[in-house]
MDAnalysis code that builds the backbone (N, CA, C; Angstrom):
import MDAnalysis as mda
import numpy as np

u = mda.Universe.empty(486, n_residues=162, atom_resindex=np.repeat(np.arange(162), 3), trajectory=True)
u.add_TopologyAttr("name", ["N", "CA", "C"] * 162)
u.add_TopologyAttr("resid", np.arange(1, 163))
u.add_TopologyAttr("resname", ["MET", "ALA", "HIS", "LEU", "GLU", "ALA", "PRO", "GLU", "ARG", "ALA", "ALA", "LEU", "GLU", "PRO", "LEU", "GLU", "HIS", "ARG", "ALA", "PRO", "ALA", "LEU", "LEU", "ALA", "TRP", "VAL", "THR", "ALA", "ARG", "PHE", "SER", "ALA", "MET", "VAL", "ARG", "ALA", "GLY", "ARG", "LEU", "THR", "GLU", "GLN", "ARG", "LEU", "ARG", "SER", "VAL", "ASP", "ARG", "ASN", "LEU", "THR", "LEU", "LEU", "ASN", "GLU", "ALA", "LEU", "GLY", "GLY", "CYS", "GLU", "ARG", "ILE", "VAL", "GLN", "THR", "PRO", "VAL", "PRO", "PHE", "ALA", "TYR", "ALA", "GLN", "HIS", "ILE", "LYS", "VAL", "LEU", "VAL", "THR", "LEU", "PHE", "CYS", "TYR", "SER", "ALA", "PRO", "PHE", "VAL", "PHE", "ALA", "GLU", "GLN", "MET", "GLY", "TRP", "ALA", "THR", "PRO", "LEU", "ALA", "VAL", "GLY", "PHE", "LEU", "ALA", "PHE", "ALA", "LEU", "MET", "GLY", "ILE", "ASP", "GLU", "ILE", "GLY", "VAL", "GLU", "ILE", "GLU", "ASP", "PRO", "PHE", "GLY", "TYR", "ASP", "PRO", "ASN", "ASP", "LEU", "PRO", "LEU", "GLU", "ALA", "ILE", "GLY", "GLU", "LEU", "VAL", "GLU", "LYS", "THR", "SER", "ALA", "ASP", "VAL", "LEU", "ALA", "GLY", "ALA", "PRO", "SER", "THR", "PRO", "PRO", "VAL", "SER", "ARG", "VAL", "ALA"])
u.atoms.positions = np.array([
    [0.756, -1.171, 0.003],
    [-0.021, 0.106, 0.109],
    [0.860, 1.332, -0.042],
    [2.168, 1.235, -0.101],
    [2.949, 2.201, -0.134],
    [2.804, 3.099, -1.345],
    [2.323, 2.666, -2.415],
    [2.225, 3.409, -3.569],
    [0.737, 4.093, -3.797],
    [0.168, 3.866, -2.743],
    [-1.325, 4.487, -2.892],
    [-1.284, 5.842, -2.119],
    [-2.295, 6.636, -2.515],
    [-2.612, 7.962, -1.888],
    [-3.357, 7.789, -0.737],
    [-3.380, 8.857, 0.130],
    [-4.116, 8.812, 1.328],
    [-5.652, 8.323, 1.174],
    [-6.391, 8.955, 0.246],
    [-7.805, 8.630, 0.094],
    [-7.993, 7.156, -0.546],
    [-6.895, 6.720, -1.349],
    [-7.082, 5.423, -1.799],
    [-6.913, 4.459, -0.503],
    [-5.866, 4.806, 0.176],
    [-5.781, 3.884, 1.508],
    [-6.983, 3.854, 2.284],
    [-7.548, 5.028, 2.552],
    [-8.828, 5.195, 3.336],
    [-9.910, 4.335, 2.815],
    [-10.072, 4.391, 1.466],
    [-11.143, 3.470, 0.629],
    [-10.950, 2.049, 0.940],
    [-9.565, 1.786, 0.898],
    [-9.505, 0.167, 1.179],
    [-9.453, -0.334, 2.565],
    [-9.282, 0.658, 3.536],
    [-9.217, 0.172, 4.908],
    [-10.307, -0.673, 5.334],
    [-11.632, -0.209, 5.059],
    [-12.701, -1.089, 5.629],
    [-12.997, -2.316, 4.961],
    [-12.275, -2.530, 3.755],
    [-12.701, -3.807, 2.958],
    [-11.839, -4.845, 3.479],
    [-12.550, -6.105, 3.539],
    [-11.855, -7.396, 3.958],
    [-10.977, -7.877, 2.960],
    [-11.696, -7.857, 1.665],
    [-10.771, -8.298, 0.548],
    [-10.483, -7.095, -0.255],
    [-9.238, -6.741, -0.386],
    [-8.767, -5.381, -1.041],
    [-8.369, -5.685, -2.355],
    [-7.806, -6.932, -2.582],
    [-7.204, -7.079, -3.946],
    [-8.280, -6.998, -5.048],
    [-9.502, -7.438, -5.074],
    [-10.451, -7.173, -6.092],
    [-10.606, -5.733, -6.354],
    [-10.716, -4.993, -5.299],
    [-10.895, -3.529, -5.519],
    [-9.754, -2.868, -6.291],
    [-8.509, -3.269, -5.817],
    [-7.291, -2.672, -6.411],
    [-7.424, -3.211, -7.917],
    [-7.568, -4.371, -8.194],
    [-7.659, -4.792, -9.553],
    [-8.713, -4.129, -10.426],
    [-9.689, -3.779, -9.799],
    [-10.827, -2.921, -10.561],
    [-10.190, -1.469, -10.763],
    [-9.490, -0.788, -9.951],
    [-8.890, 0.509, -10.075],
    [-7.878, 0.284, -11.062],
    [-7.057, -0.586, -11.104],
    [-5.896, -0.721, -12.145],
    [-6.634, -1.013, -13.509],
    [-7.688, -1.547, -13.681],
    [-8.465, -1.877, -14.912],
    [-8.913, -0.552, -15.341],
    [-9.546, 0.208, -14.437],
    [-10.188, 1.604, -14.840],
    [-9.005, 2.404, -15.242],
    [-7.817, 2.439, -14.606],
    [-6.790, 3.400, -15.023],
    [-6.276, 3.016, -16.438],
    [-6.216, 1.753, -16.801],
    [-5.696, 1.291, -18.049],
    [-6.864, 1.756, -19.110],
    [-7.976, 1.544, -18.656],
    [-9.121, 1.979, -19.766],
    [-9.090, 3.543, -19.954],
    [-8.775, 4.250, -18.887],
    [-8.520, 5.712, -19.015],
    [-7.408, 6.136, -19.941],
    [-6.326, 5.231, -19.929],
    [-5.098, 5.412, -20.810],
    [-5.481, 5.142, -22.189],
    [-6.419, 4.069, -22.417],
    [-6.861, 3.799, -23.800],
    [-7.684, 4.954, -24.390],
    [-8.623, 5.550, -23.534],
    [-9.503, 6.563, -23.996],
    [-8.565, 7.903, -24.126],
    [-7.464, 8.062, -23.588],
    [-6.588, 9.135, -23.585],
    [-5.491, 8.866, -24.893],
    [-5.527, 7.748, -25.552],
    [-4.617, 7.411, -26.470],
    [-3.274, 7.033, -26.223],
    [-3.076, 6.799, -24.879],
    [-1.717, 6.325, -24.384],
    [-1.627, 5.011, -24.438],
    [-2.548, 4.151, -24.795],
    [-2.308, 2.675, -24.787],
    [-3.365, 2.104, -25.749],
    [-3.040, 1.180, -26.535],
    [-3.795, 0.535, -27.556],
    [-4.791, -0.503, -27.038],
    [-5.745, -0.729, -27.820],
    [-6.842, -1.649, -27.361],
    [-6.212, -3.147, -27.166],
    [-5.297, -3.421, -28.116],
    [-4.570, -4.693, -27.980],
    [-3.836, -4.958, -26.768],
    [-3.018, -3.808, -26.394],
    [-2.428, -3.831, -25.131],
    [-3.333, -3.921, -23.870],
    [-4.422, -3.350, -23.937],
    [-5.462, -3.287, -22.877],
    [-5.928, -4.728, -22.711],
    [-6.263, -5.433, -23.796],
    [-6.724, -6.737, -23.778],
    [-5.672, -7.721, -23.162],
    [-4.378, -7.471, -23.483],
    [-3.117, -8.170, -22.999],
    [-3.128, -8.004, -21.465],
    [-3.177, -6.611, -20.920],
    [-3.105, -6.450, -19.584],
    [-4.274, -6.853, -18.887],
    [-5.485, -6.843, -19.486],
    [-6.782, -7.427, -18.977],
    [-6.700, -8.869, -18.649],
    [-6.048, -9.534, -19.727],
    [-5.983, -10.925, -19.548],
    [-4.884, -11.338, -18.258],
    [-4.058, -10.669, -18.190],
    [-2.932, -10.844, -17.085],
    [-3.510, -10.501, -15.758],
    [-4.458, -9.373, -15.788],
    [-5.061, -9.125, -14.492],
    [-6.134, -10.222, -14.130],
    [-6.823, -10.828, -15.217],
    [-7.726, -11.801, -14.865],
    [-6.851, -13.005, -14.298],
    [-5.770, -13.413, -14.952],
    [-4.976, -14.592, -14.473],
    [-4.546, -14.181, -12.821],
    [-4.196, -12.940, -12.678],
    [-3.708, -12.633, -11.340],
    [-4.899, -12.746, -10.429],
    [-6.071, -12.291, -10.858],
    [-7.284, -12.580, -9.905],
    [-7.690, -13.961, -9.670],
    [-7.521, -14.809, -10.635],
    [-7.569, -16.324, -10.607],
    [-6.583, -16.842, -9.521],
    [-5.609, -16.518, -9.622],
    [-4.534, -16.984, -8.736],
    [-4.707, -16.654, -7.302],
    [-5.210, -15.289, -7.160],
    [-5.631, -14.916, -5.973],
    [-6.689, -15.707, -5.329],
    [-7.699, -16.032, -6.185],
    [-8.744, -17.050, -5.823],
    [-8.255, -18.212, -5.421],
    [-7.319, -18.772, -6.115],
    [-6.709, -20.175, -5.675],
    [-6.038, -20.134, -4.187],
    [-5.366, -18.825, -4.025],
    [-4.633, -18.835, -2.686],
    [-5.710, -18.751, -1.637],
    [-6.827, -17.993, -1.888],
    [-8.016, -17.844, -0.868],
    [-8.472, -19.169, -0.680],
    [-8.606, -20.051, -1.612],
    [-9.226, -21.426, -1.530],
    [-8.209, -22.272, -0.564],
    [-6.939, -22.166, -0.723],
    [-5.982, -22.894, 0.043],
    [-6.148, -22.392, 1.451],
    [-6.161, -21.056, 1.800],
    [-6.351, -20.605, 3.176],
    [-7.609, -21.103, 3.816],
    [-8.783, -20.932, 2.981],
    [-10.018, -21.208, 3.646],
    [-10.466, -22.759, 3.493],
    [-9.500, -23.607, 3.206],
    [-9.928, -25.091, 3.209],
    [-8.839, -25.859, 3.938],
    [-9.074, -25.750, 5.233],
    [-8.038, -26.599, 6.033],
    [-8.448, -28.183, 5.990],
    [-7.484, -28.856, 6.276],
    [-7.592, -30.318, 6.470],
    [-8.687, -30.655, 7.437],
    [-9.742, -31.442, 7.162],
    [-10.836, -31.709, 8.357],
    [-10.250, -32.159, 9.573],
    [-10.803, -31.779, 10.741],
    [-10.301, -32.034, 11.940],
    [-10.254, -33.660, 12.156],
    [-11.433, -34.370, 11.746],
    [-11.414, -35.621, 12.056],
    [-10.289, -36.484, 11.188],
    [-9.964, -36.037, 9.949],
    [-8.763, -36.571, 9.156],
    [-7.533, -36.421, 9.995],
    [-7.272, -35.192, 10.413],
    [-6.095, -34.832, 11.105],
    [-5.836, -35.738, 12.268],
    [-7.081, -35.811, 13.075],
    [-6.938, -36.716, 14.282],
    [-6.810, -38.087, 13.979],
    [-7.485, -38.567, 13.038],
    [-7.295, -40.048, 12.684],
    [-5.954, -40.442, 12.384],
    [-5.319, -39.396, 11.595],
    [-3.707, -39.753, 11.236],
    [-2.934, -39.763, 12.419],
    [-3.151, -38.843, 13.381],
    [-2.333, -38.784, 14.561],
    [-2.608, -40.092, 15.353],
    [-3.819, -40.503, 15.447],
    [-4.158, -41.688, 16.484],
    [-3.461, -42.850, 15.723],
    [-3.720, -42.957, 14.475],
    [-3.234, -44.203, 13.680],
    [-1.625, -44.347, 13.737],
    [-0.904, -43.106, 13.666],
    [0.512, -43.210, 13.716],
    [0.989, -43.651, 15.129],
    [0.234, -42.874, 16.111],
    [0.572, -43.245, 17.600],
    [0.297, -44.727, 17.852],
    [-0.744, -45.330, 17.459],
    [-0.915, -46.804, 17.666],
    [0.036, -47.544, 17.034],
    [0.395, -47.236, 15.781],
    [1.336, -47.993, 15.109],
    [2.723, -47.971, 15.693],
    [3.125, -46.858, 16.138],
    [4.398, -46.694, 16.898],
    [4.604, -47.484, 18.175],
    [3.394, -47.365, 18.805],
    [3.343, -48.260, 20.094],
    [3.248, -49.745, 19.910],
    [2.694, -50.133, 18.798],
    [2.606, -51.596, 18.504],
    [3.885, -52.202, 17.833],
    [4.628, -51.252, 17.023],
    [5.679, -51.679, 16.289],
    [6.641, -52.437, 17.120],
    [6.978, -52.065, 18.348],
    [8.064, -52.889, 19.068],
    [7.724, -54.282, 19.213],
    [6.425, -54.696, 19.383],
    [6.097, -56.115, 19.517],
    [6.430, -56.859, 18.233],
    [6.272, -56.221, 17.095],
    [6.694, -56.772, 15.904],
    [8.172, -56.960, 15.640],
    [8.868, -55.869, 15.922],
    [10.307, -55.826, 15.728],
    [11.020, -56.535, 16.653],
    [10.559, -56.922, 18.024],
    [11.408, -57.260, 19.060],
    [12.217, -58.598, 18.720],
    [11.403, -59.616, 18.166],
    [12.044, -60.983, 17.997],
    [13.201, -60.689, 16.813],
    [13.025, -59.999, 15.814],
    [13.871, -59.962, 14.710],
    [15.118, -58.969, 15.167],
    [14.855, -57.945, 15.873],
    [15.774, -56.860, 16.126],
    [16.512, -56.864, 17.472],
    [15.795, -57.648, 18.254],
    [16.375, -57.683, 19.781],
    [16.697, -56.360, 20.335],
    [17.852, -55.973, 20.775],
    [18.171, -54.796, 21.629],
    [18.063, -53.594, 20.688],
    [18.094, -53.643, 19.540],
    [18.082, -52.662, 18.437],
    [16.636, -52.066, 18.148],
    [15.563, -52.884, 18.737],
    [14.323, -52.410, 18.710],
    [13.889, -50.972, 19.047],
    [14.436, -50.483, 20.291],
    [14.035, -49.184, 20.603],
    [14.535, -48.131, 19.453],
    [15.872, -48.477, 19.020],
    [16.305, -47.471, 17.906],
    [15.396, -47.489, 16.726],
    [15.139, -48.665, 16.236],
    [14.260, -48.634, 15.059],
    [12.870, -48.168, 15.226],
    [12.415, -48.380, 16.423],
    [10.915, -47.869, 16.683],
    [11.130, -46.303, 16.924],
    [12.228, -45.922, 17.411],
    [12.406, -44.328, 17.591],
    [12.546, -43.666, 16.248],
    [13.224, -44.245, 15.452],
    [13.373, -43.723, 13.998],
    [12.178, -43.730, 13.239],
    [11.390, -44.943, 13.276],
    [10.087, -45.081, 12.772],
    [9.181, -43.907, 13.296],
    [9.099, -43.814, 14.620],
    [8.136, -42.700, 15.148],
    [8.575, -41.274, 14.670],
    [9.883, -41.074, 14.748],
    [10.484, -39.730, 14.323],
    [10.002, -39.502, 12.855],
    [10.112, -40.492, 11.922],
    [9.903, -40.278, 10.508],
    [8.482, -40.147, 10.388],
    [7.496, -41.006, 10.853],
    [6.043, -40.829, 10.648],
    [5.439, -39.559, 11.255],
    [5.913, -39.314, 12.366],
    [5.373, -38.093, 13.186],
    [5.771, -36.841, 12.426],
    [7.100, -36.914, 12.010],
    [7.572, -35.834, 11.231],
    [6.852, -35.369, 9.969],
    [6.562, -36.546, 9.236],
    [5.618, -36.529, 7.998],
    [4.206, -35.869, 8.277],
    [3.804, -36.244, 9.384],
    [2.407, -35.627, 9.848],
    [2.499, -34.172, 10.125],
    [3.592, -33.759, 10.762],
    [3.839, -32.446, 11.059],
    [4.108, -31.517, 9.790],
    [4.860, -32.107, 8.835],
    [5.156, -31.453, 7.612],
    [3.789, -31.172, 6.933],
    [2.759, -32.072, 7.010],
    [1.405, -31.877, 6.404],
    [0.715, -30.644, 7.045],
    [0.999, -30.644, 8.392],
    [0.420, -29.521, 9.141],
    [0.911, -28.109, 8.714],
    [2.252, -27.984, 8.384],
    [2.958, -26.869, 7.912],
    [2.475, -26.546, 6.704],
    [2.401, -27.643, 5.747],
    [2.026, -27.322, 4.188],
    [0.515, -26.862, 4.198],
    [-0.390, -27.338, 5.203],
    [-1.734, -26.748, 5.143],
    [-1.878, -25.315, 5.056],
    [-1.144, -24.573, 5.510],
    [-1.143, -23.153, 5.578],
    [0.133, -22.427, 5.196],
    [0.273, -22.195, 3.785],
    [1.805, -21.663, 3.407],
    [1.873, -20.318, 3.498],
    [0.763, -19.603, 3.777],
    [0.793, -17.917, 3.787],
    [1.023, -17.545, 5.317],
    [1.801, -16.675, 5.547],
    [1.901, -15.798, 6.666],
    [3.461, -15.483, 6.915],
    [3.898, -15.408, 8.059],
    [5.246, -14.933, 8.346],
    [5.960, -15.834, 9.204],
    [5.756, -17.022, 9.372],
    [6.546, -18.097, 9.834],
    [7.754, -18.445, 8.977],
    [8.727, -19.018, 9.618],
    [9.904, -19.265, 8.849],
    [9.664, -20.317, 7.686],
    [8.796, -21.154, 7.746],
    [8.439, -22.201, 6.903],
    [7.465, -21.697, 5.804],
    [6.883, -20.480, 5.955],
    [5.902, -19.948, 4.974],
    [6.555, -19.528, 3.716],
    [5.703, -19.302, 2.777],
    [6.301, -18.854, 1.347],
    [6.786, -17.400, 1.521],
    [7.817, -16.936, 1.132],
    [8.345, -15.639, 1.094],
    [7.650, -14.556, 0.232],
    [6.421, -14.257, 0.625],
    [5.608, -13.502, -0.223],
    [6.042, -12.038, -0.337],
    [6.629, -11.428, 0.553],
    [7.085, -10.201, 0.758],
    [8.213, -10.011, -0.305],
    [9.221, -11.020, -0.436],
    [10.332, -11.079, -1.288],
    [9.833, -11.253, -2.591],
    [8.739, -12.036, -2.717],
    [8.235, -12.260, -4.192],
    [7.604, -11.009, -4.570],
    [7.018, -10.297, -3.912],
    [6.189, -8.903, -4.161],
    [7.370, -8.049, -4.475],
    [8.475, -7.923, -3.680],
    [9.399, -6.915, -3.983],
    [10.217, -7.202, -5.326],
    [10.299, -8.536, -5.571],
    [10.834, -8.814, -7.010],
    [9.837, -8.402, -8.041],
    [8.673, -8.676, -7.999],
    [7.769, -8.218, -8.991],
    [7.689, -6.772, -9.210],
    [7.773, -6.017, -7.931],
    [7.721, -4.630, -8.096],
    [8.889, -4.056, -8.763],
    [10.136, -4.661, -8.543],
    [11.450, -4.040, -9.032],
    [11.352, -4.442, -10.578],
    [10.864, -5.699, -10.825],
    [10.891, -6.080, -12.262],
    [9.898, -5.202, -13.147],
    [8.769, -4.837, -12.553],
    [7.888, -3.922, -13.132],
    [8.287, -2.573, -13.364],
    [9.082, -2.130, -12.266],
    [9.639, -0.762, -12.324],
    [10.709, -0.715, -13.448],
    [11.506, -1.716, -13.599],
    [12.429, -1.861, -14.631],
    [11.722, -1.789, -16.025],
    [10.705, -2.507, -16.069],
    [10.108, -2.582, -17.456],
    [9.434, -1.103, -17.736],
    [8.715, -0.486, -16.688],
    [8.197, 0.803, -16.831],
    [9.162, 1.853, -17.125],
    [10.449, 1.597, -16.826],
    [11.533, 2.700, -16.883],
    [12.092, 2.519, -18.308],
    [11.826, 1.577, -19.004],
    [12.213, 1.427, -20.395],
    [13.341, 0.438, -20.608],
    [13.490, -0.447, -19.577],
    [14.428, -1.626, -19.826],
    [14.078, -2.529, -21.107],
    [15.053, -2.612, -21.906],
    [14.644, -3.563, -23.104],
    [14.082, -4.589, -23.073],
    [13.037, -4.938, -23.724],
    [12.370, -6.204, -23.621],
    [12.874, -7.307, -24.461],
    [13.693, -6.908, -25.385],
    [14.400, -8.088, -26.201],
    [15.907, -7.584, -25.942],
    [16.711, -8.753, -26.173],
    [18.025, -8.493, -26.088],
    [18.642, -7.759, -27.335],
    [19.870, -7.151, -27.246],
    [20.383, -6.250, -28.367],
    [20.793, -7.460, -29.364],
    [20.581, -7.180, -30.595],
    [21.103, -8.022, -31.739],
    [22.575, -7.963, -31.795],
    [23.122, -9.277, -31.809],
    [24.532, -9.377, -31.902],
    [24.931, -9.748, -33.320],
    [26.089, -9.260, -33.742],
    [26.539, -9.607, -35.078],
    [27.234, -10.888, -34.979],
    [26.847, -11.883, -36.063],
    [27.621, -12.988, -36.271],
    [28.765, -12.878, -37.303],
    [29.949, -13.102, -36.911],
    [31.052, -12.939, -37.950],
    [31.028, -14.003, -38.907],
])
């Protein structure tokens, strides 16, 4: 929101979902550029297609956040893994002897670790160390966009072949 003016920030503040409003504003600004003759209809369609894809990606992210693993499923996995790890020593004891505690410890560590990885993957958005680096991604997109708007060449210079 650093690039918005105070009235724009104030208009967005009460909204729970700000991205659709921002996308509508961007679309309106590009449409105004077409009316002013600063942008062609073809470019507007290309920009609009990209904004639509961005909105669809945002919708996918919202579905990820809003769709947690059902409680019964998560609890069932935890109970099943716990029961398996407690019953494993009885199966391993005859074959492994004194190494049974090590084998069962490793098995428990692996299975419970996989379960916890699933819990972490369930919500990839946020500011935890294991979450996606959305701030860094946003800064990269901003820098790349600024470079393009500043006139960075979109095609590499032509080199002469001897």
